[in-house]
ZAGU-786392 format. One record per residue (C-alpha): residue in one letter; x, y, z. Coordinates in pm, 1 decimal. Example, Ala and Ser with C-alpha at 12.3 -4.5 7.8 and 13.67 -1.06 7.14 Angstrom:
BEGIN
a 1230.0 -450.0 780.0
s 1367.0 -106.0 714.0
This chain:
BEGIN
m -8246.8 -7736.4 -1768.7
r -7924.0 -7682.0 -1580.1
t -7764.3 -7551.6 -1898.1
s -8042.6 -7296.3 -1941.8
l -8008.3 -7181.2 -1579.5
h -7633.4 -7156.0 -1615.6
t -7669.0 -6955.4 -1936.7
a -7923.0 -6717.5 -1780.1
r -7702.1 -6672.9 -1473.7
t -7399.3 -6605.5 -1693.5
r -7590.8 -6346.2 -1893.3
s -7713.4 -6177.6 -1573.6
l -7359.7 -6158.0 -1435.9
a -7234.9 -6020.7 -1767.0
a -7508.3 -5755.4 -1770.4
t -7428.2 -5655.8 -1412.6
a -7058.3 -5630.7 -1495.1
a -7135.1 -5423.0 -1805.5
l -7355.2 -5187.2 -1603.4
a -7088.5 -5147.8 -1337.5
w -6828.2 -5073.9 -1603.9
l -7059.7 -4818.5 -1765.8
l -7124.7 -4644.6 -1436.9
a -6754.8 -4641.2 -1356.1
g -6684.2 -4492.2 -1696.6
c -6944.0 -4221.0 -1646.4
s -6803.0 -4126.4 -1307.4
a -6459.6 -4096.5 -1463.9
l -6577.5 -3838.1 -1716.4
p -6440.3 -3487.4 -1649.5
q -6681.1 -3267.8 -1454.1
p -6744.2 -2906.3 -1558.5
p -6541.4 -2660.2 -1348.8
a -6724.8 -2497.1 -1060.0
q -6834.5 -2143.8 -1137.2
p -6701.1 -1876.9 -899.5
m -6945.5 -1704.6 -668.0
r -7022.2 -1348.5 -777.3
y -7086.6 -1063.2 -535.9
d -7197.2 -702.9 -562.3
f -7270.4 -436.3 -298.7
g -7629.7 -547.3 -254.2
l -7905.8 -303.0 -168.9
a -7797.4 46.6 -71.7
p -7869.5 162.8 284.5
q -8173.7 380.1 335.3
p -8086.4 745.4 263.4
a -8105.1 1000.3 538.3
t -8405.7 1230.2 552.1
a -8381.9 1483.0 270.8
q -8295.3 1838.3 371.5
a -8550.6 2113.1 321.0
t -8304.7 2294.2 93.4
p -8129.7 2061.2 -154.1
r -7752.7 2086.2 -163.4
a -7568.7 2219.4 -467.0
p -7531.8 1983.7 -765.5
l -7210.3 1786.9 -786.4
a -7012.6 1642.4 -1076.2
l -6858.6 1299.7 -1016.2
a -6550.5 1192.1 -1209.7
e -6494.5 831.0 -1305.1
v -6363.0 647.1 -999.9
e -6005.5 529.5 -1050.4
a -5837.2 230.3 -886.9
p -5462.8 261.4 -955.4
a -5382.0 1.3 -688.9
l -5592.2 -269.6 -858.4
p -5550.6 -443.3 -1195.1
d -5733.0 -244.8 -1461.8
g -6083.8 -376.7 -1523.7
s -6039.6 -680.2 -1297.7
t -6337.7 -821.7 -1108.5
a -6117.2 -1029.8 -877.8
m -6172.5 -1020.0 -502.2
f -5841.6 -959.1 -330.5
y -5710.9 -1042.8 14.7
r -5385.9 -1009.5 209.4
l -5235.1 -1246.8 463.4
a -5090.6 -990.2 702.2
y -4959.5 -1265.0 931.1
a -4758.0 -1418.1 643.9
n -4686.2 -1159.6 375.7
g -4902.2 -849.7 389.4
q -4736.3 -703.6 80.2
e -4883.0 -970.1 -147.8
l -5226.4 -902.1 -292.7
r -5392.5 -1237.5 -364.2
p -5713.3 -1308.0 -559.2
y -5979.3 -1554.2 -448.5
l -6005.2 -1833.8 -705.8
q -6375.7 -1910.0 -654.4
a -6514.4 -1561.3 -587.8
r -6542.7 -1248.1 -799.0
w -6723.8 -915.0 -809.2
t -6996.7 -873.5 -1068.2
q -6816.8 -557.4 -1189.1
p -6477.8 -397.3 -1121.2
p -6470.1 -245.7 -769.5
a -6419.9 104.9 -912.6
l -6747.3 80.3 -1102.2
l -6934.8 -67.2 -804.0
l -6805.6 214.3 -584.0
q -6892.3 479.0 -843.0
q -7251.4 355.1 -862.6
r -7274.0 351.6 -482.0
l -7126.5 701.1 -457.5
r -7371.7 843.3 -706.0
g -7666.2 678.1 -537.6
q -7574.3 784.2 -183.4
l -7461.2 1138.6 -263.6
g -7757.2 1181.6 -496.7
a -8002.7 1150.7 -207.4
q -7931.3 1515.6 -113.0
r -7837.3 1671.4 -447.5
a -7815.2 1615.4 -820.2
v -7502.9 1413.0 -906.0
l -7383.4 1423.9 -1266.5
l -7116.9 1198.8 -1412.5
s -6840.3 1403.9 -1569.0
n -6845.1 1187.1 -1883.1
e -7216.8 1233.0 -1946.1
g -7157.9 1540.5 -2156.0
v -6884.4 1768.1 -2287.9
a -7008.2 2062.4 -2084.8
q -7152.4 2038.4 -1736.2
p -7481.0 2222.6 -1688.0
r -7453.3 2541.0 -1486.0
s -7607.1 2590.2 -1145.3
q -7670.8 2951.9 -1044.8
g -7428.7 3067.3 -1311.3
s -7141.7 2830.2 -1227.3
v -7037.8 2477.0 -1319.7
p -7083.8 2221.9 -1036.1
a -6777.1 2132.5 -832.3
l -6606.9 1810.7 -942.4
l -6543.0 1522.4 -702.9
r -6263.7 1279.6 -786.8
v -6223.5 956.1 -590.5
d -5928.6 717.6 -615.1
i -5924.4 371.2 -456.2
e -5591.5 324.4 -277.6
e -5680.5 1.9 -95.2
f -5971.9 -236.2 -134.0
s -5900.1 -576.0 15.3
q -5977.8 -824.7 290.9
v -5685.2 -836.0 532.9
f -5626.8 -1147.5 744.0
d -5447.9 -1075.0 1072.3
a -5483.6 -1446.9 1156.0
p -5623.0 -1746.1 962.9
a -5964.2 -1704.9 1127.3
a -5972.0 -1325.0 1172.4
s -6000.9 -1071.1 892.8
a -6126.7 -721.2 817.4
a -6210.0 -517.2 510.5
v -5976.9 -226.0 445.9
v -6105.5 50.5 217.8
r -5888.5 356.7 160.4
l -6022.4 630.8 -65.8
r -5861.7 959.5 -168.1
a -6125.9 1224.6 -240.0
t -6044.4 1549.0 -419.7
l -6290.9 1832.6 -471.5
v -6211.0 2095.6 -734.2
e -6386.8 2398.9 -870.3
q -6417.4 2376.1 -1247.1
s -6323.8 2714.4 -1387.6
g -6223.6 2659.2 -1747.0
a -5850.4 2653.1 -1813.4
a -5743.5 2570.5 -1457.1
d -5933.9 2395.5 -1181.4
r -5909.9 2532.2 -827.6
l -5850.8 2285.7 -545.3
l -6120.6 2309.9 -281.6
g -6006.5 2021.7 -65.0
q -5851.4 1678.3 -51.8
r -5871.0 1405.4 211.7
v -5796.1 1035.8 256.6
f -6071.4 822.5 409.3
d -5945.8 502.4 569.8
v -6207.9 256.1 696.5
r -6151.5 -86.3 849.5
t -6452.0 -312.0 912.8
p -6429.8 -662.1 1070.5
a -6549.2 -944.1 843.4
p -6827.1 -1166.1 983.8
s -6649.5 -1476.3 848.0
a -6297.5 -1555.9 731.5
d -6390.8 -1624.2 370.6
a -6492.1 -1449.2 48.4
a -6856.1 -1410.1 155.4
g -6751.7 -1241.0 478.6
g -6504.2 -1025.6 288.8
a -6769.5 -910.4 42.2
r -7003.9 -807.8 323.1
a -6729.6 -625.8 511.6
l -6600.8 -445.8 200.8
t -6954.0 -330.0 123.0
a -7003.0 -200.6 477.5
a -6663.6 -27.0 474.6
s -6743.8 135.7 139.1
d -7077.5 265.0 268.4
q -6908.5 409.1 576.2
a -6639.1 577.1 364.7
i -6906.7 728.0 137.6
a -7094.9 861.9 440.9
e -6771.9 1022.8 565.0
i -6709.1 1174.9 221.3
d -7062.0 1317.0 223.7
a -7005.0 1475.2 565.9
w -6673.1 1620.7 445.2
l -6842.3 1771.4 139.1
s -7097.9 1932.9 367.2
q -6815.7 2090.6 569.3
l -6681.1 2236.5 244.5
g -7019.9 2380.6 158.0
h -7111.9 2114.6 -97.3
């Protein structure tokens, strides 16, 4: 009887040890890498009340971002208190599309609330409005980053260069050019706060571009 109890106890201890070893082995298996969070500009702000007389159609060139890596969806920040000249990417946060494309979509949507906005690459020839080709708006991104002035304090910095030209065949005529520089405090010192602030700064810059176009008669 004692032998049977001893054998059963030995088997139980062996089973427990085997289970513990199995669980330890499972916990030692490599875990899949965490996927980075992905952000876009979210829902666009409500457009202003449409004017009684729509504004003249506008052609929008492809937005360029010479200051950012071509086609990159990385979210960038600067540590101004350490080395403000270094553009650093977040490791666990990305945009759903390159910032130039996100901004282009936002531009078309916001400017299109008051006029027809045509992408310059939608056709070889732009349709004519009242006998003339629509003016062409070019926008370049010169800065698009979250800047940390201190470890717990940051702001989005969006700098856009807008150029409006009259398309007249062989040579375009410059109608105006202006740099729009917007700085918006981030609600939190992380990628989520940076994404919200960069979206807000972009919307403000687009609103300022729209007002500038109105001053130029477009």
